[in-house]
Every structure is written in structure tokens, then in C-alpha cells.
C-alpha positions as CSV (number, residue, x, y, z in Angstrom):
1,X,-31.8,50.0,36.7
2,X,-30.7,47.2,34.5
3,X,-32.7,44.0,34.1
4,X,-32.0,41.5,36.9
5,X,-32.4,38.3,34.6
6,X,-29.5,39.6,32.3
7,X,-27.0,40.1,35.2
8,X,-27.7,37.0,37.1
9,X,-26.7,33.7,35.5
10,X,-29.0,30.8,36.2
11,X,-26.8,27.7,37.3
12,X,-28.4,24.4,36.4
13,X,-27.3,21.6,38.8
14,X,-25.5,18.8,37.2
15,X,-27.3,15.5,37.4
16,X,-25.2,13.0,39.4
17,X,-26.0,9.5,38.1
18,X,-25.9,6.4,40.3
19,X,-26.7,8.2,43.5
20,X,-29.6,6.3,44.8
21,X,-33.1,5.5,43.4
22,X,-34.7,8.7,44.8
23,X,-32.6,10.7,42.3
24,X,-34.2,9.2,39.3
25,X,-30.9,8.3,37.9
26,X,-29.9,5.6,40.3
27,X,-29.2,1.9,40.1
28,X,-28.7,1.5,36.2
29,X,-27.8,5.2,35.8
30,X,-30.0,5.8,32.8
31,X,-28.3,2.9,30.8
32,X,-31.3,0.4,30.9
33,X,-30.8,-3.1,31.8
34,X,-28.1,-5.6,30.8
35,X,-26.6,-5.7,27.1
36,X,-23.6,-4.4,25.5
37,X,-24.6,-0.7,25.7
38,X,-25.0,-0.8,29.5
39,X,-21.4,-1.6,30.1
40,X,-18.8,0.9,30.3
41,X,-16.2,1.5,27.5
42,X,-18.4,0.1,24.9
43,X,-19.1,1.8,21.5
44,X,-20.5,-0.1,18.7
45,X,-18.3,1.0,15.8
46,X,-19.9,2.3,12.5
47,X,-23.4,1.6,14.0
48,X,-25.8,4.3,12.8
49,X,-28.9,3.4,14.8
50,X,-30.2,0.8,12.3
51,X,-29.7,3.1,9.3
52,X,-27.6,1.6,6.3
53,X,-24.0,2.4,7.4
54,X,-22.0,4.7,5.2
55,X,-19.5,2.0,4.2
56,X,-22.4,-0.1,2.8
57,X,-24.1,2.9,1.2
58,X,-21.2,3.8,-1.0
59,X,-20.5,1.7,-4.1
60,X,-17.4,-0.4,-4.5
61,X,-14.8,1.5,-6.9
62,X,-12.0,0.1,-9.0
63,X,-10.7,-3.3,-10.1
64,X,-7.9,-5.2,-8.7
65,X,-6.7,-7.9,-11.2
66,X,-5.6,-11.2,-9.8
67,X,-2.8,-11.5,-12.4
68,X,-0.6,-8.5,-12.6
69,X,2.6,-8.1,-14.5
70,X,5.3,-7.3,-12.1
71,X,8.2,-5.8,-13.9
72,X,11.7,-6.1,-12.6
73,X,13.9,-3.0,-13.5
74,X,17.8,-3.4,-14.0
75,X,19.9,-0.5,-14.6
76,X,23.2,-1.0,-16.7
77,X,25.3,0.0,-13.8
78,X,23.9,-2.8,-11.9
79,X,24.5,-5.4,-14.7
80,X,28.1,-4.1,-15.0
81,X,28.6,-4.4,-11.2
82,X,27.2,-8.0,-11.4
83,X,29.6,-8.9,-14.2
84,X,32.5,-7.4,-12.2
85,X,31.5,-9.5,-9.2
86,X,31.4,-12.6,-11.3
87,X,27.6,-13.2,-10.6
88,X,26.8,-13.1,-14.3
89,X,29.2,-14.6,-16.9
90,X,29.2,-12.1,-19.8
91,X,29.2,-15.0,-22.4
92,X,25.9,-16.4,-21.2
93,X,22.5,-15.2,-22.2
94,X,20.9,-12.9,-19.6
95,X,17.2,-13.7,-19.3
96,X,14.5,-13.7,-16.7
97,X,15.3,-17.3,-15.7
98,X,19.1,-16.7,-15.2
99,X,18.2,-13.5,-13.1
100,X,15.8,-15.4,-11.0
101,X,18.0,-18.3,-10.4
102,X,20.9,-16.0,-9.3
103,X,18.5,-14.1,-7.1
104,X,19.2,-10.8,-8.8
105,X,15.4,-10.3,-9.3
106,X,12.4,-11.4,-7.2
107,X,10.9,-14.8,-8.2
108,X,7.4,-13.1,-8.4
109,X,8.5,-11.0,-11.3
110,X,7.4,-12.0,-14.7
111,X,9.0,-9.5,-17.0
112,X,12.3,-7.6,-17.2
113,X,13.1,-4.0,-18.2
114,X,16.6,-2.8,-18.8
115,X,17.1,1.0,-17.8
116,X,19.9,3.3,-19.0
117,X,21.3,4.6,-15.6
118,X,25.1,4.1,-15.4
119,X,27.7,2.8,-17.9
120,X,28.4,-0.6,-19.1
121,X,31.7,-1.8,-20.6
122,X,31.2,-5.5,-21.1
123,X,29.5,-7.0,-24.2
124,X,26.5,-9.1,-23.1
125,X,23.6,-11.1,-24.7
126,X,20.3,-9.9,-23.3
127,X,16.8,-11.5,-23.8
128,X,14.4,-9.2,-21.9
129,X,10.9,-7.9,-22.4
130,X,11.6,-4.1,-22.4
131,X,14.7,-1.9,-23.0
132,X,14.6,1.9,-22.5
133,X,16.0,4.2,-25.3
134,X,19.0,5.3,-23.4
135,X,19.9,1.8,-22.5
136,X,19.4,0.5,-26.0
137,X,21.9,3.4,-27.3
138,X,24.5,2.5,-24.7
139,X,24.2,-1.3,-25.5
140,X,24.3,-1.0,-29.3
141,X,27.4,1.3,-28.9
142,X,29.4,-1.4,-27.1
143,X,28.3,-4.0,-29.4
144,X,26.0,-6.0,-27.1
145,X,23.1,-8.1,-28.6
146,X,19.6,-7.4,-27.4
147,X,16.6,-9.6,-28.2
148,X,13.2,-8.5,-27.0
149,X,10.4,-11.0,-26.2
150,X,7.3,-11.0,-28.3
151,X,4.4,-9.3,-26.5
152,X,1.5,-11.7,-25.8
């Protein structure tokens, strides 16, 4: 004969809260009296029972400088497209001020880099901060003048 306790499962009755004061969990239903935690649907976010919260225990990391260099990038095919659409005159000096005035680049940008994607046919005068190697080769090939600004 097998052990009776192993075959019978003991069923513990679930405590039904809020069913009269005689049950021991009536009236306030074990939530105490008043306050935020006695209300339904309230959880105090990141509260760890008075312990120093995790987000305050960990150190701050990194550095976010207030002044950042926002570099606007322009490809050669984009410059050629602007010349074809007569937004840029190929005789004028193309610099950051002209590009901002014609709204080609964002006004928050403070430096310009010319990249070598695409082809350019027009001779232009550029005064920019940076030029990629491929862009420099293509511009020198057609006889455009490039002057780089001095690094501060």
C-alpha cells in the first residue's frame, strides 16, 4: 500500500480579501490605511524600499560637449545638380555662407566637407573645410580651384 499523503494533494483555500472583518482581510483588505499605496493601480516607479535606487548608485558616464562641430557633407553630383538647376553660379566662390544662404545646408552646420560621389563637369571655386581624396582628384582633373580653411 502506498503512502496516503503522496497521493492526496492538499488544497489550500485562497484568501478572499475584502469579504468582511471576520475574515481578517476585510475593510482595507490588508493594504493599511490611506496613502498612495492603499489605492489601486499605483506602483511607485524605481522605488526600492528606501535603498539607494539603481539609477543613483551607478556613475554617470561619458561627456556631451556643448559645442560640437556639425559637418555638412556635399557630394560632387549634388554640386553639379545645383549648378545645372542654377541654384549656384559656377563663377562665384562656393563657401559655407553661400550654401547656408541658398539653404543647401542646414544653418546649424559650421563646417563643410566635399565628398567624391558622382561626376562634376563645371569648373568651380571652392572654399571649404575638408575635401576627400577622390573629390580632390576629380576637381583637380577638371581644373577647379579648391582652398581649404585653416584649422583652428
